[in-house]
C-alpha positions as CSV (number, residue, x, y, z in Angstrom):
1,X,-81.3,60.7,17.0
2,X,-83.3,58.9,14.5
3,X,-86.5,56.2,15.0
4,X,-85.5,52.4,12.9
5,X,-86.1,49.6,13.3
6,X,-88.2,48.5,10.7
7,X,-89.2,51.6,10.1
8,X,-89.3,53.0,14.0
9,X,-87.6,51.9,16.8
10,X,-89.8,49.1,19.1
11,X,-91.9,50.6,22.0
12,X,-92.1,48.2,24.6
13,X,-95.9,48.2,26.1
14,X,-96.8,48.9,29.2
15,X,-97.8,46.6,31.9
16,X,-96.1,43.1,30.2
17,X,-93.1,41.3,31.2
18,X,-91.4,39.8,28.2
19,X,-88.8,38.7,26.0
20,X,-88.1,41.1,22.4
21,X,-86.2,40.6,19.9
22,X,-85.8,43.5,17.3
23,X,-83.4,43.6,14.7
24,X,-81.7,46.8,13.0
25,X,-81.6,46.7,9.2
26,X,-79.2,49.7,8.9
27,X,-80.9,50.0,4.8
28,X,-84.0,50.5,6.8
29,X,-82.8,53.9,8.9
30,X,-82.1,56.3,6.5
31,X,-80.3,57.3,3.1
32,X,-76.6,56.5,3.3
33,X,-74.0,57.1,4.3
34,X,-74.0,57.2,8.3
35,X,-71.4,59.2,10.0
36,X,-69.8,58.6,13.3
37,X,-71.9,59.6,16.4
38,X,-75.1,58.9,14.1
39,X,-77.7,57.3,16.7
40,X,-80.1,54.9,15.5
41,X,-83.3,53.9,18.4
42,X,-84.0,50.4,19.1
43,X,-86.4,50.2,21.6
44,X,-88.3,52.3,23.3
45,X,-89.2,52.0,27.2
46,X,-91.7,53.7,29.3
47,X,-91.3,54.7,32.6
48,X,-90.7,52.1,35.7
49,X,-89.2,49.6,33.8
50,X,-86.5,46.8,34.5
51,X,-84.8,46.0,31.5
52,X,-82.0,43.3,30.9
53,X,-80.1,42.9,27.6
54,X,-79.9,39.3,27.0
55,X,-78.1,39.2,23.7
56,X,-76.8,41.9,21.2
57,X,-75.1,40.3,17.9
58,X,-73.9,41.2,14.4
59,X,-75.8,39.0,12.1
60,X,-75.0,40.8,8.7
61,X,-71.0,41.3,7.4
62,X,-72.3,44.4,5.0
63,X,-72.0,47.0,7.6
64,X,-69.1,48.1,5.9
65,X,-67.2,51.7,6.7
66,X,-68.2,51.7,10.0
67,X,-65.3,50.0,12.3
68,X,-67.1,50.7,16.1
69,X,-70.5,50.8,17.7
70,X,-71.6,51.6,21.2
71,X,-74.8,50.8,22.7
72,X,-76.9,53.0,24.9
73,X,-79.4,55.0,26.8
74,X,-79.9,58.6,27.2
75,X,-77.4,58.7,30.5
76,X,-74.6,57.1,28.8
77,X,-73.9,56.2,24.9
78,X,-72.2,52.9,26.4
79,X,-74.5,51.9,28.5
80,X,-74.6,48.4,27.3
81,X,-72.1,47.8,25.1
82,X,-68.5,49.9,24.7
83,X,-66.1,50.7,21.6
84,X,-67.0,47.5,19.9
85,X,-64.8,46.6,17.2
86,X,-65.6,43.2,16.0
87,X,-68.7,43.8,13.3
88,X,-68.3,40.3,11.8
89,X,-71.5,38.3,11.2
90,X,-72.4,35.6,14.3
91,X,-70.4,38.1,16.7
92,X,-72.3,38.8,20.2
93,X,-71.1,41.8,21.1
94,X,-69.7,42.2,25.0
95,X,-72.1,43.7,27.3
96,X,-70.9,46.4,29.6
97,X,-73.7,45.6,32.1
98,X,-76.4,43.1,31.8
99,X,-79.8,44.8,33.7
100,X,-80.9,48.9,34.5
101,X,-84.0,49.8,36.2
102,X,-85.5,53.1,34.3
103,X,-87.4,55.2,36.1
104,X,-88.2,57.5,33.7
105,X,-89.1,56.6,29.8
106,X,-85.8,56.2,27.9
107,X,-84.8,54.7,25.2
108,X,-81.7,52.3,23.8
109,X,-79.7,53.1,20.9
110,X,-77.0,52.0,18.6
111,X,-74.3,54.7,18.0
112,X,-71.8,54.4,15.1
113,X,-68.4,55.6,17.0
114,X,-66.1,55.6,13.7
115,X,-65.8,55.4,10.4
116,X,-68.9,56.0,7.8
117,X,-71.4,52.8,7.2
118,X,-71.8,52.9,3.8
119,X,-73.1,48.9,3.5
120,X,-76.2,47.5,5.1
121,X,-76.1,45.4,8.0
122,X,-78.0,44.2,10.4
123,X,-77.9,44.2,14.6
124,X,-80.3,41.6,16.8
125,X,-80.9,42.5,19.8
126,X,-83.0,40.8,22.6
127,X,-83.9,42.2,25.5
128,X,-86.0,41.4,29.1
129,X,-88.6,44.0,30.1
130,X,-90.6,43.9,33.0
131,X,-92.6,46.6,34.3
132,X,-92.2,47.7,37.7
133,X,-95.2,50.2,38.1
134,X,-97.7,50.2,40.8
135,X,-100.4,49.2,38.5
136,X,-98.2,46.3,36.8
137,X,-100.2,43.0,35.8
138,X,-99.8,39.8,36.6
139,X,-99.5,38.6,32.7
140,X,-96.6,37.5,30.9
141,X,-96.3,37.7,26.9
142,X,-93.7,36.6,24.7
143,X,-93.1,39.3,21.8
144,X,-90.1,37.6,19.8
145,X,-90.6,37.9,16.0
């Protein structure tokens, strides 16, 4: 599993609720090619976090060679998206689930399931995160970029 994003997976701050937008650009992740089974970390969640995935969108059509992706977490490679095959610009991927409570710290990642990614591409993830710990602050922040 590889951390990525601009250079690393986005770590959600503790004790805040907010909407986060993170765009994964494959050229920033690792040297190409990326093969089936490779995972790219998009978000890191602290324990006691409620997560709602609002949108996962293919931004860039240059994702050549990779024909399908999953979006998951440590419990399931397909927690959020299963076997998405329409990887063209402007496509919102169909969500398998809308929300999940994470009692333990976890990650949200993109997994390349078929083919070998040889071109660059971008996937945008928009999530809402709520701190459910006993010491959660009643503050709302907007961390969209």
